[in-house]
C-alpha positions as CSV (number, residue, x, y, z in Angstrom):
1,M,2.8,26.2,-22.9
2,K,3.6,22.9,-24.2
3,P,1.1,20.5,-23.2
4,F,3.4,17.8,-21.7
5,S,4.9,20.5,-19.5
6,L,1.8,20.2,-16.9
7,F,3.1,16.4,-16.4
8,N,6.4,17.5,-15.5
9,N,7.8,15.4,-13.1
10,R,4.7,14.1,-12.1
11,A,3.9,11.5,-14.6
12,Y,6.4,8.7,-15.3
13,L,6.7,5.4,-17.6
14,T,7.8,1.8,-16.7
15,D,7.7,-1.1,-19.0
16,S,5.3,-3.4,-17.7
17,S,6.5,-6.3,-20.2
18,T,9.8,-6.0,-17.3
19,R,7.6,-7.2,-14.5
20,N,8.6,-10.6,-13.1
21,D,5.1,-12.6,-13.1
22,S,6.4,-15.6,-11.5
23,I,7.5,-13.7,-8.6
24,D,3.9,-12.2,-8.2
25,E,2.4,-15.2,-8.4
26,E,4.4,-16.6,-5.9
27,A,4.0,-13.8,-3.3
28,L,0.0,-13.9,-4.0
29,G,0.0,-17.8,-3.6
30,K,1.6,-17.7,-0.4
31,I,-1.0,-14.0,0.9
32,L,-3.8,-16.7,-0.3
33,K,-2.6,-20.0,1.1
34,H,-2.1,-17.9,4.6
35,S,-5.6,-16.6,4.0
36,G,-6.9,-20.3,3.9
37,I,-7.5,-20.4,0.0
38,E,-5.7,-22.8,-1.9
39,G,-5.4,-23.9,-5.5
40,P,-3.3,-23.4,-8.3
41,I,-3.3,-20.0,-9.6
42,S,-4.4,-19.9,-13.8
43,R,-3.6,-16.1,-14.1
44,T,-2.6,-13.0,-12.1
45,H,-3.2,-9.2,-13.2
46,L,-2.2,-5.9,-11.9
47,I,-5.1,-3.8,-11.8
48,Y,-4.1,-1.0,-9.5
49,E,-0.6,0.0,-9.2
50,G,-0.6,3.0,-7.0
51,G,1.8,4.7,-4.3
52,D,0.6,3.3,-1.1
53,Y,-0.6,0.1,-2.2
54,D,-1.1,-2.2,-5.2
55,T,-4.4,-3.9,-6.2
56,F,-4.4,-7.6,-7.8
57,E,-6.7,-9.7,-9.6
58,I,-6.3,-13.6,-9.0
59,K,-8.4,-16.2,-10.7
60,L,-7.4,-19.7,-9.6
61,E,-7.9,-22.7,-11.9
62,N,-11.1,-24.0,-10.1
63,G,-12.7,-21.1,-11.4
64,T,-12.6,-18.7,-8.6
65,C,-11.6,-15.0,-8.9
66,W,-10.3,-13.0,-5.8
67,R,-8.9,-9.3,-5.6
68,I,-6.5,-8.4,-3.0
69,K,-4.5,-5.6,-2.1
70,V,-1.1,-5.4,-1.1
71,S,0.9,-2.8,1.0
72,F,4.5,-2.3,2.5
73,D,3.1,0.5,4.7
74,S,0.7,-1.0,7.6
75,K,-0.4,2.6,7.8
76,T,-2.0,2.9,4.2
77,P,-4.8,5.1,5.5
78,V,-7.4,4.0,2.5
79,L,-6.9,0.2,3.1
80,K,-6.8,0.9,7.3
81,R,-10.5,2.1,6.4
82,E,-11.4,-0.3,4.2
83,A,-9.9,-3.2,6.8
84,T,-12.2,-1.4,9.4
85,V,-15.3,-1.4,7.4
86,L,-14.7,-5.4,6.4
87,K,-14.4,-6.1,10.2
88,N,-17.1,-4.3,11.3
89,S,-19.5,-5.8,8.3
90,S,-18.8,-9.3,9.1
């Protein structure tokens, strides 16, 4: 058996240089602003790209750093569970 056959239809490569960072930065800036966090973004970094959600790290020019998980599916089990824990702990 060839080693690469283990990943047949299970692994995909994408060219990350084709990501449009300006769109990511604009969208993430709007999410931060909606959350009451404002300030110019100095850097965004995609940390995790999953099937249900993506995780970004956002560094603002004032030195603060935020991580945000974004999903287009409001029923994502992982994020629902994390949101419940965060709501109950505050």
